[in-house]
Structure formats: C-alpha cells, structure tokens
N, CA, C and O atoms as a printed pandas DataFrame, in Angstrom:
     atom_number atom_name residue_name chain_id  residue_number  x_coord  y_coord  z_coord
0              1         N          MET        A               1  -19.961   28.664   35.819
1              2        CA          MET        A               1  -20.817   27.969   34.868
2              3         C          MET        A               1  -20.398   28.229   33.426
3              4         O          MET        A               1  -20.281   27.302   32.625
4              5         N          ILE        A               2  -20.175   29.489   33.109
5              6        CA          ILE        A               2  -19.810   29.841   31.733
6              7         C          ILE        A               2  -18.465   29.227   31.375
7              8         O          ILE        A               2  -18.291   28.712   30.271
8              9         N          GLN        A               3  -17.513   29.278   32.302
9             10        CA          GLN        A               3  -16.195   28.731   32.021
10            11         C          GLN        A               3  -16.258   27.216   31.826
11            12         O          GLN        A               3  -15.553   26.672   30.978
12            13         N          LEU        A               4  -17.085   26.546   32.593
13            14        CA          LEU        A               4  -17.220   25.103   32.468
14            15         C          LEU        A               4  -17.814   24.720   31.113
15            16         O          LEU        A               4  -17.372   23.747   30.502
16            17         N          SER        A               5  -18.809   25.472   30.635
17            18        CA          SER        A               5  -19.399   25.158   29.329
18            19         C          SER        A               5  -18.403   25.414   28.199
19            20         O          SER        A               5  -18.384   24.684   27.208
20            21         N          ILE        A               6  -17.576   26.452   28.347
21            22        CA          ILE        A               6  -16.552   26.721   27.328
22            23         C          ILE        A               6  -15.530   25.595   27.312
23            24         O          ILE        A               6  -15.122   25.149   26.239
24            25         N          VAL        A               7  -15.112   25.129   28.476
25            26        CA          VAL        A               7  -14.147   24.030   28.569
26            27         C          VAL        A               7  -14.734   22.763   27.969
27            28         O          VAL        A               7  -14.052   22.055   27.228
28            29         N          LEU        A               8  -15.993   22.468   28.280
29            30        CA          LEU        A               8  -16.630   21.273   27.722
30            31         C          LEU        A               8  -16.762   21.368   26.201
31            32         O          LEU        A               8  -16.557   20.380   25.495
32            33         N          LYS        A               9  -17.098   22.538   25.705
33            34        CA          LYS        A               9  -17.235   22.717   24.258
34            35         C          LYS        A               9  -15.897   22.525   23.563
35            36         O          LYS        A               9  -15.817   21.852   22.535
36            37         N          ILE        A              10  -14.849   23.112   24.122
37            38        CA          ILE        A              10  -13.515   22.978   23.522
38            39         C          ILE        A              10  -13.055   21.526   23.588
39            40         O          ILE        A              10  -12.494   21.010   22.622
40            41         N          SER        A              11  -13.290   20.864   24.721
41            42        CA          SER        A              11  -12.839   19.471   24.843
42            43         C          SER        A              11  -13.599   18.547   23.899
43            44         O          SER        A              11  -12.999   17.626   23.345
44            45         N          THR        A              12  -14.894   18.761   23.696
45            46        CA          THR        A              12  -15.629   17.909   22.749
46            47         C          THR        A              12  -15.178   18.164   21.320
47            48         O          THR        A              12  -15.124   17.234   20.516
48            49         N          GLU        A              13  -14.854   19.410   20.993
49            50        CA          GLU        A              13  -14.338   19.704   19.652
50            51         C          GLU        A              13  -12.989   19.028   19.437
51            52         O          GLU        A              13  -12.722   18.504   18.356
52            53         N          LEU        A              14  -12.147   19.038   20.449
53            54        CA          LEU        A              14  -10.847   18.372   20.339
54            55         C          LEU        A              14  -11.011   16.866   20.172
55            56         O          LEU        A              14  -10.326   16.251   19.355
56            57         N          ILE        A              15  -11.910   16.277   20.938
57            58        CA          ILE        A              15  -12.146   14.832   20.846
58            59         C          ILE        A              15  -12.716   14.477   19.472
59            60         O          ILE        A              15  -12.292   13.494   18.863
60            61         N          GLN        A              16  -13.667   15.263   18.983
61            62        CA          GLN        A              16  -14.241   14.999   17.664
62            63         C          GLN        A              16  -13.182   15.116   16.579
63            64         O          GLN        A              16  -13.154   14.310   15.648
64            65         N          GLY        A              17  -12.306   16.119   16.690
65            66        CA          GLY        A              17  -11.223   16.270   15.723
66            67         C          GLY        A              17  -10.268   15.088   15.749
67            68         O          GLY        A              17   -9.839   14.598   14.704
68            69         N          PHE        A              18   -9.938   14.630   16.966
69            70        CA          PHE        A              18   -9.056   13.475   17.103
70            71         C          PHE        A              18   -9.687   12.230   16.509
71            72         O          PHE        A              18   -9.023   11.486   15.787
72            73         N          VAL        A              19  -10.950   11.994   16.799
73            74        CA          VAL        A              19  -11.644   10.812   16.278
74            75         C          VAL        A              19  -11.713   10.871   14.754
75            76         O          VAL        A              19  -11.507    9.859   14.084
76            77         N          PHE        A              20  -12.002   12.052   14.203
77            78        CA          PHE        A              20  -12.069   12.197   12.741
78            79         C          PHE        A              20  -10.717   11.901   12.107
79            80         O          PHE        A              20  -10.640   11.178   11.114
80            81         N          ARG        A              21   -9.644   12.460   12.681
81            82        CA          ARG        A              21   -8.309   12.209   12.130
82            83         C          ARG        A              21   -7.940   10.729   12.242
83            84         O          ARG        A              21   -7.357   10.157   11.321
84            85         N          PHE        A              22   -8.286   10.116   13.377
85            86        CA          PHE        A              22   -7.982    8.707   13.578
86            87         C          PHE        A              22   -8.725    7.833   12.572
87            88         O          PHE        A              22   -8.136    6.929   11.979
88            89         N          MET        A              23  -10.015    8.099   12.378
89            90        CA          MET        A              23  -10.807    7.301   11.433
90            91         C          MET        A              23  -10.315    7.507   10.003
91            92         O          MET        A              23  -10.311    6.566    9.209
92            93         N          THR        A              24   -9.900    8.728    9.668
93            94        CA          THR        A              24   -9.345    8.988    8.339
94            95         C          THR        A              24   -8.084    8.168    8.122
95            96         O          THR        A              24   -7.885    7.611    7.042
96            97         N          GLN        A              25   -7.237    8.089    9.129
97            98        CA          GLN        A              25   -6.019    7.291    9.015
98            99         C          GLN        A              25   -6.328    5.806    8.894
99           100         O          GLN        A              25   -5.649    5.096    8.151
100          101         N          VAL        A              26   -7.330    5.329    9.603
101          102        CA          VAL        A              26   -7.717    3.915    9.524
102          103         C          VAL        A              26   -8.230    3.599    8.124
103          104         O          VAL        A              26   -7.855    2.583    7.540
104          105         N          VAL        A              27   -9.086    4.464    7.582
105          106        CA          VAL        A              27   -9.626    4.244    6.238
106          107         C          VAL        A              27   -8.501    4.275    5.205
107          108         O          VAL        A              27   -8.493    3.457    4.284
108          109         N          ASN        A              28   -7.556    5.198    5.339
109          110        CA          ASN        A              28   -6.430    5.254    4.409
110          111         C          ASN        A              28   -5.559    4.007    4.509
111          112         O          ASN        A              28   -5.038    3.531    3.500
112          113         N          LEU        A              29   -5.401    3.479    5.710
113          114        CA          LEU        A              29   -4.629    2.257    5.887
114          115         C          LEU        A              29   -5.332    1.071    5.213
115          116         O          LEU        A              29   -4.683    0.255    4.559
116          117         N          ILE        A              30   -6.637    0.978    5.371
117          118        CA          ILE        A              30   -7.398   -0.099    4.722
118          119         C          ILE        A              30   -7.328    0.056    3.209
119          120         O          ILE        A              30   -7.181   -0.933    2.490
120          121         N          LYS        A              31   -7.431    1.290    2.721
121          122        CA          LYS        A              31   -7.341    1.558    1.277
122          123         C          LYS        A              31   -5.987    1.105    0.733
123          124         O          LYS        A              31   -5.927    0.474   -0.322
124          125         N          LYS        A              32   -4.905    1.418    1.438
125          126        CA          LYS        A              32   -3.571    0.995    1.001
126          127         C          LYS        A              32   -3.454   -0.528    1.009
127          128         O          LYS        A              32   -2.818   -1.102    0.125
128          129         N          PHE        A              33   -4.060   -1.187    2.000
129          130        CA          PHE        A              33   -4.009   -2.642    2.068
130          131         C          PHE        A              33   -4.766   -3.278    0.903
131          132         O          PHE        A              33   -4.300   -4.257    0.321
132          133         N          VAL        A              34   -5.934   -2.725    0.560
133          134        CA          VAL        A              34   -6.714   -3.255   -0.569
134          135         C          VAL        A              34   -5.947   -3.056   -1.877
135          136         O          VAL        A              34   -5.935   -3.950   -2.723
136          137         N          ILE        A              35   -5.314   -1.909   -2.053
137          138        CA          ILE        A              35   -4.510   -1.678   -3.258
138          139         C          ILE        A              35   -3.315   -2.622   -3.293
139          140         O          ILE        A              35   -2.931   -3.098   -4.361
140          141         N          PHE        A              36   -2.728   -2.896   -2.133
141          142        CA          PHE        A              36   -1.648   -3.877   -2.067
142          143         C          PHE        A              36   -2.132   -5.255   -2.514
143          144         O          PHE        A              36   -1.441   -5.945   -3.263
144          145         N          LEU        A              37   -3.327   -5.655   -2.053
145          146        CA          LEU        A              37   -3.881   -6.955   -2.462
146          147         C          LEU        A              37   -4.126   -7.003   -3.968
147          148         O          LEU        A              37   -3.889   -8.033   -4.600
148          149         N          ILE        A              38   -4.594   -5.907   -4.544
149          150        CA          ILE        A              38   -4.814   -5.857   -5.999
150          151         C          ILE        A              38   -3.493   -6.006   -6.726
151          152         O          ILE        A              38   -3.400   -6.764   -7.691
152          153         N          LYS        A              39   -2.467   -5.293   -6.277
153          154        CA          LYS        A              39   -1.151   -5.399   -6.916
154          155         C          LYS        A              39   -0.572   -6.803   -6.765
155          156         O          LYS        A              39    0.059   -7.323   -7.686
156          157         N          LEU        A              40   -0.786   -7.412   -5.607
157          158        CA          LEU        A              40   -0.319   -8.782   -5.393
158          159         C          LEU        A              40   -1.018   -9.732   -6.364
159          160         O          LEU        A              40   -0.379  -10.607   -6.948
160          161         N          TYR        A              41   -2.317   -9.561   -6.534
161          162        CA          TYR        A              41   -3.066  -10.370   -7.507
162          163         C          TYR        A              41   -2.501  -10.168   -8.910
163          164         O          TYR        A              41   -2.309  -11.131   -9.652
164          165         N          GLN        A              42   -2.238   -8.915   -9.270
165          166        CA          GLN        A              42   -1.731   -8.627  -10.608
166          167         C          GLN        A              42   -0.370   -9.277  -10.845
167          168         O          GLN        A              42   -0.097   -9.759  -11.945
168          169         N          LYS        A              43    0.468   -9.293   -9.843
169          170        CA          LYS        A              43    1.812   -9.854  -10.009
170          171         C          LYS        A              43    1.834  -11.370   -9.951
171          172         O          LYS        A              43    2.795  -11.984  -10.417
172          173         N          THR        A              44    0.799  -11.995   -9.392
173          174        CA          THR        A              44    0.864  -13.447   -9.204
174          175         C          THR        A              44   -0.057  -14.212  -10.138
175          176         O          THR        A              44    0.433  -15.023  -10.924
176          177         N          VAL        A              45   -1.350  -14.000  -10.094
177          178        CA          VAL        A              45   -2.264  -14.886  -10.812
178          179         C          VAL        A              45   -3.029  -14.226  -11.949
179          180         O          VAL        A              45   -3.740  -14.915  -12.680
180          181         N          SER        A              46   -2.909  -12.940  -12.119
181          182        CA          SER        A              46   -3.649  -12.270  -13.184
182          183         C          SER        A              46   -3.099  -12.669  -14.551
183          184         O          SER        A              46   -1.893  -12.574  -14.778
184          185         N          PRO        A              47   -3.971  -13.118  -15.475
185          186        CA          PRO        A              47   -3.485  -13.477  -16.800
186          187         C          PRO        A              47   -3.077  -12.270  -17.630
187          188         O          PRO        A              47   -2.379  -12.437  -18.630
188          189         N          ASP        A              48   -3.481  -11.073  -17.262
189          190        CA          ASP        A              48   -3.121   -9.878  -18.021
190          191         C          ASP        A              48   -1.832   -9.232  -17.561
191          192         O          ASP        A              48   -1.197   -8.514  -18.335
192          193         N          HIS        A              49   -1.427   -9.466  -16.324
193          194        CA          HIS        A              49   -0.282   -8.743  -15.787
194          195         C          HIS        A              49    0.922   -9.621  -15.502
195          196         O          HIS        A              49    1.988   -9.093  -15.185
196          197         N          GLY        A              50    0.802  -10.917  -15.597
197          198        CA          GLY        A              50    1.962  -11.778  -15.425
198          199         C          GLY        A              50    1.750  -12.862  -14.395
199          200         O          GLY        A              50    0.910  -12.746  -13.503
200          201         N          PHE        A              51    2.510  -13.892  -14.534
201          202        CA          PHE        A              51    2.442  -15.027  -13.616
202          203         C          PHE        A              51    3.760  -15.135  -12.879
203          204         O          PHE        A              51    4.777  -15.485  -13.478
204          205         N          ALA        A              52    3.761  -14.843  -11.608
205          206        CA          ALA        A              52    4.982  -14.971  -10.815
206          207         C          ALA        A              52    5.359  -16.434  -10.637
207          208         O          ALA        A              52    6.541  -16.764  -10.545
208          209         N          PHE        A              53    4.366  -17.309  -10.589
209          210        CA          PHE        A              53    4.667  -18.721  -10.360
210          211         C          PHE        A              53    5.233  -19.400  -11.602
211          212         O          PHE        A              53    5.689  -20.540  -11.512
212          213         N          LEU        A              54    5.220  -18.739  -12.760
213          214        CA          LEU        A              54    5.847  -19.283  -13.965
214          215         C          LEU        A              54    7.140  -18.549  -14.303
215          216         O          LEU        A              54    7.665  -18.694  -15.407
216          217         N          SER        A              55    7.658  -17.758  -13.354
217          218        CA          SER        A              55    8.860  -16.977  -13.637
218          219         C          SER        A              55   10.088  -17.874  -13.839
219          220         O          SER        A              55   11.080  -17.432  -14.418
220          221         N          PHE        A              56   10.034  -19.106  -13.378
221          222        CA          PHE        A              56   11.161  -20.011  -13.569
222          223         C          PHE        A              56   11.391  -20.333  -15.044
223          224         O          PHE        A              56   12.460  -20.827  -15.402
224          225         N          LEU        A              57   10.410  -20.063  -15.904
225          226        CA          LEU        A              57   10.585  -20.303  -17.333
226          227         C          LEU        A              57   11.490  -19.266  -17.976
227          228         O          LEU        A              57   11.925  -19.437  -19.115
228          229         N          GLY        A              58   11.774  -18.195  -17.252
229          230        CA          GLY        A              58   12.684  -17.191  -17.772
230          231         C          GLY        A              58   11.985  -16.128  -18.597
231          232         O          GLY        A              58   12.654  -15.261  -19.160
232          233         N          LYS        A              59   10.677  -16.163  -18.686
233          234        CA          LYS        A              59    9.963  -15.120  -19.411
234          235         C          LYS        A              59    8.661  -14.798  -18.707
235          236         O          LYS        A              59    8.098  -15.617  -17.980
236          237         N          ARG        A              60    8.212  -13.609  -18.939
237          238        CA          ARG        A              60    6.959  -13.164  -18.344
238          239         C          ARG        A              60    5.844  -13.436  -19.328
239          240         O          ARG        A              60    5.906  -13.018  -20.484
240          241         N          ILE        A              61    4.822  -14.140  -18.867
241          242        CA          ILE        A              61    3.703  -14.495  -19.725
242          243         C          ILE        A              61    2.567  -13.527  -19.430
243          244         O          ILE        A              61    2.085  -13.470  -18.299
244          245         N          GLY        A              62    2.136  -12.770  -20.425
245          246        CA          GLY        A              62    1.080  -11.800  -20.227
246          247         C          GLY        A              62   -0.280  -12.337  -20.620
247          248         O          GLY        A              62   -1.282  -11.983  -19.998
248          249         N          PHE        A              63   -0.340  -13.163  -21.613
249          250        CA          PHE        A              63   -1.600  -13.735  -22.068
250          251         C          PHE        A              63   -1.424  -15.232  -22.276
251          252         O          PHE        A              63   -0.312  -15.719  -22.482
252          253         N          LEU        A              64   -2.508  -15.932  -22.221
253          254        CA          LEU        A              64   -2.499  -17.351  -22.553
254          255         C          LEU        A              64   -3.020  -17.513  -23.976
255          256         O          LEU        A              64   -4.004  -16.881  -24.362
256          257         N          PHE        A              65   -2.375  -18.337  -24.726
257          258        CA          PHE        A              65   -2.834  -18.604  -26.081
258          259         C          PHE        A              65   -3.361  -20.025  -26.158
259          260         O          PHE        A              65   -2.688  -20.970  -25.745
260          261         N          THR        A              66   -4.538  -20.167  -26.676
261          262        CA          THR        A              66   -5.074  -21.487  -26.942
262          263         C          THR        A              66   -5.517  -21.492  -28.400
263          264         O          THR        A              66   -6.549  -20.916  -28.743
264          265         N          GLY        A              67   -4.751  -22.132  -29.237
265          266        CA          GLY        A              67   -5.058  -22.112  -30.668
266          267         C          GLY        A              67   -4.868  -20.699  -31.204
267          268         O          GLY        A              67   -3.797  -20.112  -31.053
268          269         N          ASN        A              68   -5.906  -20.156  -31.830
269          270        CA          ASN        A              68   -5.850  -18.801  -32.362
270          271         C          ASN        A              68   -6.592  -17.801  -31.479
271          272         O          ASN        A              68   -6.762  -16.644  -31.864
272          273         N          THR        A              69   -7.029  -18.233  -30.314
273          274        CA          THR        A              69   -7.822  -17.372  -29.444
274          275         C          THR        A              69   -6.952  -16.771  -28.356
275          276         O          THR        A              69   -6.208  -17.478  -27.676
276          277         N          LEU        A              70   -7.051  -15.479  -28.201
277          278        CA          LEU        A              70   -6.321  -14.778  -27.157
278          279         C          LEU        A              70   -7.226  -14.667  -25.928
279          280         O          LEU        A              70   -8.301  -14.070  -25.984
280          281         N          ILE        A              71   -6.769  -15.252  -24.819
281          282        CA          ILE        A              71   -7.562  -15.195  -23.598
282          283         C          ILE        A              71   -6.965  -14.111  -22.715
283          284         O          ILE        A              71   -5.780  -14.147  -22.383
284          285         N          GLY        A              72   -7.776  -13.172  -22.348
285          286        CA          GLY        A              72   -7.337  -12.078  -21.472
286          287         C          GLY        A              72   -8.565  -11.311  -21.041
287          288         O          GLY        A              72   -9.689  -11.786  -21.204
288          289         N          CYS        A              73   -8.362  -10.155  -20.505
289          290        CA          CYS        A              73   -9.490   -9.341  -20.078
290          291         C          CYS        A              73  -10.203   -8.780  -21.298
291          292         O          CYS        A              73   -9.555   -8.367  -22.260
292          293         N          ARG        A              74  -11.532   -8.760  -21.267
293          294        CA          ARG        A              74  -12.292   -8.245  -22.403
294          295         C          ARG        A              74  -12.417   -6.736  -22.374
295          296         O          ARG        A              74  -12.906   -6.138  -23.332
296          297         N          PHE        A              75  -11.984   -6.109  -21.291
297          298        CA          PHE        A              75  -12.023   -4.659  -21.174
298          299         C          PHE        A              75  -10.608   -4.096  -21.119
299          300         O          PHE        A              75   -9.658   -4.784  -20.745
300          301         N          TYR        A              76  -10.493   -2.834  -21.498
301          302        CA          TYR        A              76   -9.257   -2.095  -21.271
302          303         C          TYR        A              76   -9.612   -0.835  -20.497
303          304         O          TYR        A              76  -10.485   -0.097  -20.955
304          305         N          PRO        A              77   -9.017   -0.546  -19.394
305          306        CA          PRO        A              77   -8.012   -1.327  -18.679
306          307         C          PRO        A              77   -8.619   -2.577  -18.048
307          308         O          PRO        A              77   -9.839   -2.700  -17.933
308          309         N          SER        A              78   -7.762   -3.488  -17.647
309          310        CA          SER        A              78   -8.249   -4.739  -17.067
310          311         C          SER        A              78   -9.036   -4.448  -15.791
311          312         O          SER        A              78   -8.941   -3.359  -15.224
312          313         N          CYS        A              79   -9.800   -5.418  -15.356
313          314        CA          CYS        A              79  -10.652   -5.218  -14.172
314          315         C          CYS        A              79   -9.826   -4.901  -12.927
315          316         O          CYS        A              79  -10.232   -4.073  -12.111
316          317         N          SER        A              80   -8.679   -5.546  -12.774
317          318        CA          SER        A              80   -7.854   -5.267  -11.593
318          319         C          SER        A              80   -7.252   -3.863  -11.666
319          320         O          SER        A              80   -7.167   -3.170  -10.652
320          321         N          GLN        A              81   -6.836   -3.442  -12.861
321          322        CA          GLN        A              81   -6.309   -2.088  -13.005
322          323         C          GLN        A              81   -7.421   -1.056  -12.803
323          324         O          GLN        A              81   -7.194    0.002  -12.215
324          325         N          TYR        A              82   -8.610   -1.368  -13.290
325          326        CA          TYR        A              82   -9.776   -0.507  -13.094
326          327         C          TYR        A              82  -10.089   -0.373  -11.598
327          328         O          TYR        A              82  -10.376    0.723  -11.117
328          329         N          ALA        A              83  -10.032   -1.482  -10.874
329          330        CA          ALA        A              83  -10.287   -1.451   -9.429
330          331         C          ALA        A              83   -9.234   -0.611   -8.717
331          332         O          ALA        A              83   -9.560    0.175   -7.828
332          333         N          HIS        A              84   -7.984   -0.775   -9.104
333          334        CA          HIS        A              84   -6.904    0.017   -8.512
334          335         C          HIS        A              84   -7.142    1.506   -8.742
335          336         O          HIS        A              84   -7.025    2.304   -7.811
336          337         N          GLN        A              85   -7.475    1.885   -9.970
337          338        CA          GLN        A              85   -7.725    3.290  -10.292
338          339         C          GLN        A              85   -8.959    3.821   -9.576
339          340         O          GLN        A              85   -8.950    4.945   -9.074
340          341         N          ALA        A              86  -10.020    3.021   -9.525
341          342        CA          ALA        A              86  -11.270    3.472   -8.903
342          343         C          ALA        A              86  -11.093    3.694   -7.402
343          344         O          ALA        A              86  -11.569    4.695   -6.866
344          345         N          ILE        A              87  -10.422    2.783   -6.729
345          346        CA          ILE        A              87  -10.213    2.931   -5.297
346          347         C          ILE        A              87   -9.286    4.106   -5.017
347          348         O          ILE        A              87   -9.477    4.839   -4.046
348          349         N          ASP        A              88   -8.296    4.281   -5.858
349          350        CA          ASP        A              88   -7.372    5.398   -5.688
350          351         C          ASP        A              88   -8.073    6.741   -5.927
351          352         O          ASP        A              88   -7.810    7.711   -5.217
352          353         N          ARG        A              89   -8.949    6.797   -6.907
353          354        CA          ARG        A              89   -9.599    8.055   -7.271
354          355         C          ARG        A              89  -10.827    8.366   -6.413
355          356         O          ARG        A              89  -10.987    9.500   -5.962
356          357         N          TYR        A              90  -11.692    7.382   -6.182
357          358        CA          TYR        A              90  -12.972    7.631   -5.530
358          359         C          TYR        A              90  -13.022    7.232   -4.062
359          360         O          TYR        A              90  -14.016    7.502   -3.387
360          361         N          GLY        A              91  -11.984    6.601   -3.560
361          362        CA          GLY        A              91  -12.006    6.161   -2.174
362          363         C          GLY        A              91  -12.418    4.702   -2.074
363          364         O          GLY        A              91  -12.738    4.054   -3.071
364          365         N          LEU        A              92  -12.402    4.209   -0.861
365          366        CA          LEU        A              92  -12.584    2.778   -0.636
366          367         C          LEU        A              92  -13.989    2.297   -0.966
367          368         O          LEU        A              92  -14.139    1.286   -1.652
368          369         N          ILE        A              93  -15.010    2.982   -0.506
369          370        CA          ILE        A              93  -16.375    2.482   -0.668
370          371         C          ILE        A              93  -16.866    2.658   -2.101
371          372         O          ILE        A              93  -17.279    1.685   -2.733
372          373         N          LYS        A              94  -16.830    3.878   -2.622
373          374        CA          LYS        A              94  -17.321    4.120   -3.977
374          375         C          LYS        A              94  -16.450    3.403   -5.012
375          376         O          LYS        A              94  -16.968    2.880   -5.998
376          377         N          GLY        A              95  -15.134    3.376   -4.793
377          378        CA          GLY        A              95  -14.245    2.671   -5.706
378          379         C          GLY        A              95  -14.506    1.178   -5.731
379          380         O          GLY        A              95  -14.460    0.556   -6.793
380          381         N          THR        A              96  -14.780    0.597   -4.575
381          382        CA          THR        A              96  -15.107   -0.836   -4.510
382          383         C          THR        A              96  -16.424   -1.123   -5.220
383          384         O          THR        A              96  -16.542   -2.120   -5.933
384          385         N          LEU        A              97  -17.417   -0.250   -5.028
385          386        CA          LEU        A              97  -18.704   -0.448   -5.711
386          387         C          LEU        A              97  -18.544   -0.361   -7.224
387          388         O          LEU        A              97  -19.129   -1.161   -7.954
388          389         N          LYS        A              98  -17.758    0.601   -7.704
389          390        CA          LYS        A              98  -17.518    0.714   -9.145
390          391         C          LYS        A              98  -16.772   -0.520   -9.669
391          392         O          LYS        A              98  -17.040   -0.989  -10.775
392          393         N          SER        A              99  -15.845   -1.035   -8.873
393          394        CA          SER        A              99  -15.087   -2.224   -9.283
394          395         C          SER        A              99  -15.981   -3.455   -9.345
395          396         O          SER        A              99  -15.877   -4.250  -10.278
396          397         N          VAL        A             100  -16.851   -3.615   -8.365
397          398        CA          VAL        A             100  -17.769   -4.756   -8.370
398          399         C          VAL        A             100  -18.708   -4.674   -9.564
399          400         O          VAL        A             100  -18.990   -5.690  -10.199
400          401         N          TRP        A             101  -19.195   -3.479   -9.877
401          402        CA          TRP        A             101  -20.073   -3.309  -11.047
402          403         C          TRP        A             101  -19.333   -3.668  -12.328
403          404         O          TRP        A             101  -19.910   -4.281  -13.226
404          405         N          ARG        A             102  -18.065   -3.292  -12.420
405          406        CA          ARG        A             102  -17.263   -3.623  -13.605
406          407         C          ARG        A             102  -17.071   -5.138  -13.715
407          408         O          ARG        A             102  -17.173   -5.696  -14.808
408          409         N          ILE        A             103  -16.797   -5.798  -12.607
409          410        CA          ILE        A             103  -16.595   -7.245  -12.629
410          411         C          ILE        A             103  -17.891   -7.954  -13.004
411          412         O          ILE        A             103  -17.867   -8.965  -13.706
412          413         N          LEU        A             104  -19.020   -7.428  -12.539
413          414        CA          LEU        A             104  -20.307   -8.027  -12.913
414          415         C          LEU        A             104  -20.594   -7.870  -14.406
415          416         O          LEU        A             104  -21.267   -8.712  -15.000
416          417         N          ARG        A             105  -20.085   -6.796  -15.017
417          418        CA          ARG        A             105  -20.286   -6.610  -16.458
418          419         C          ARG        A             105  -19.352   -7.468  -17.295
419          420         O          ARG        A             105  -19.561   -7.612  -18.500
420          421         N          CYS        A             106  -18.337   -8.035  -16.683
421          422        CA          CYS        A             106  -17.379   -8.867  -17.414
422          423         C          CYS        A             106  -17.948  -10.281  -17.501
423          424         O          CYS        A             106  -17.731  -11.103  -16.611
424          425         N          ASN        A             107  -18.677  -10.553  -18.578
425          426        CA          ASN        A             107  -19.267  -11.870  -18.770
426          427         C          ASN        A             107  -19.249  -12.191  -20.246
427          428         O          ASN        A             107  -18.952  -11.310  -21.054
428          429         N          PRO        A             108  -19.552  -13.407  -20.629
429          430        CA          PRO        A             108  -19.481  -13.806  -22.041
430          431         C          PRO        A             108  -20.449  -13.036  -22.948
431          432         O          PRO        A             108  -20.230  -12.989  -24.159
432          433         N          LEU        A             109  -21.502  -12.437  -22.406
433          434        CA          LEU        A             109  -22.437  -11.698  -23.221
434          435         C          LEU        A             109  -21.987  -10.259  -23.479
435          436         O          LEU        A             109  -22.592   -9.559  -24.290
436          437         N          SER        A             110  -20.955   -9.826  -22.811
437          438        CA          SER        A             110  -20.465   -8.464  -22.962
438          439         C          SER        A             110  -19.440   -8.399  -24.090
439          440         O          SER        A             110  -18.618   -9.301  -24.250
440          441         N          LYS        A             111  -19.502   -7.319  -24.869
441          442        CA          LYS        A             111  -18.511   -7.132  -25.938
442          443         C          LYS        A             111  -17.164   -6.683  -25.396
443          444         O          LYS        A             111  -16.125   -6.960  -25.996
444          445         N          GLY        A             112  -17.180   -5.998  -24.276
445          446        CA          GLY        A             112  -15.923   -5.492  -23.718
446          447         C          GLY        A             112  -15.512   -4.220  -24.427
447          448         O          GLY        A             112  -16.359   -3.416  -24.816
448          449         N          GLY        A             113  -14.225   -4.036  -24.593
449          450        CA          GLY        A             113  -13.689   -2.855  -25.259
450          451         C          GLY        A             113  -13.064   -1.890  -24.281
451          452         O          GLY        A             113  -12.749   -2.244  -23.145
452          453         N          VAL        A             114  -12.889   -0.661  -24.741
453          454        CA          VAL        A             114  -12.274    0.360  -23.902
454          455         C          VAL        A             114  -13.339    0.914  -22.971
455          456         O          VAL        A             114  -14.390    1.378  -23.411
456          457         N          ASP        A             115  -13.052    0.857  -21.684
457          458        CA          ASP        A             115  -13.988    1.334  -20.668
458          459         C          ASP        A             115  -13.206    2.138  -19.636
459          460         O          ASP        A             115  -12.836    1.614  -18.585
460          461         N          PRO        A             116  -12.954    3.420  -19.939
461          462        CA          PRO        A             116  -12.155    4.214  -18.984
462          463         C          PRO        A             116  -12.930    4.502  -17.724
463          464         O          PRO        A             116  -14.157    4.403  -17.693
464          465         N          LEU        A             117  -12.213    4.854  -16.696
465          466        CA          LEU        A             117  -12.829    5.142  -15.410
466          467         C          LEU        A             117  -13.640    6.398  -15.463
467          468         O          LEU        A             117  -14.233    6.793  -14.459
C-alpha cells in the first residue's frame, strides 16, 4: 500500500511537471507568433515603420505627408512597437491587454506624446 501511494505521488508529480512544461512551450510559441505578426505589420502596412509594397519606388517611406501635416503615430513609441515591447516584457495576456489599452487611447482627442512602457 505504501509503495503504491509513493509511486502514484511520483507519477502525478511527473505528469504535472510535463504538462506545465508543455503549456509553457505552447504559450511561448504563441507569443513568438504574435510578435512575428506585429513585425510583419510594421514591415508592410505601418505608416511609421515603412511600406514594403512601395519598395519599388527605391526608397523607404516612413511617414505620409499631406500638405504641412505629418501623419503618423501620435505616441512615441508607436502603438505597434509598444505592443511588441509589452508582450515581450509582460507576457502574452498582460502585454496584449496593455497594448489594447494603448490603442484605445490613440484617438483624435488624445494629445499623444512620449508614453514609455
């Protein structure tokens, strides 16, 4: 009886350890994929980081100019860079929540400015 309970205890601890390690790897894989998507956005359609689809012009366009108005992100760092930093620093869930809150604050009524993580 005693030996069986020791074996069961050790086996459940091993299974719990395996499941924890597996879930940690899954979360890290999802985190890397989300950061990849952010970088892909930055390289392709982000007005602050460049337009890959306009690379045929021979120059990298960082901002759009319309008249005398500079159109770009109203915060520094940009929202995509902020999301990248937040997810990298705080993890997938808390970093995503901080990024969503930052995007919600990016509106015409906001002054913007420097907003470090």
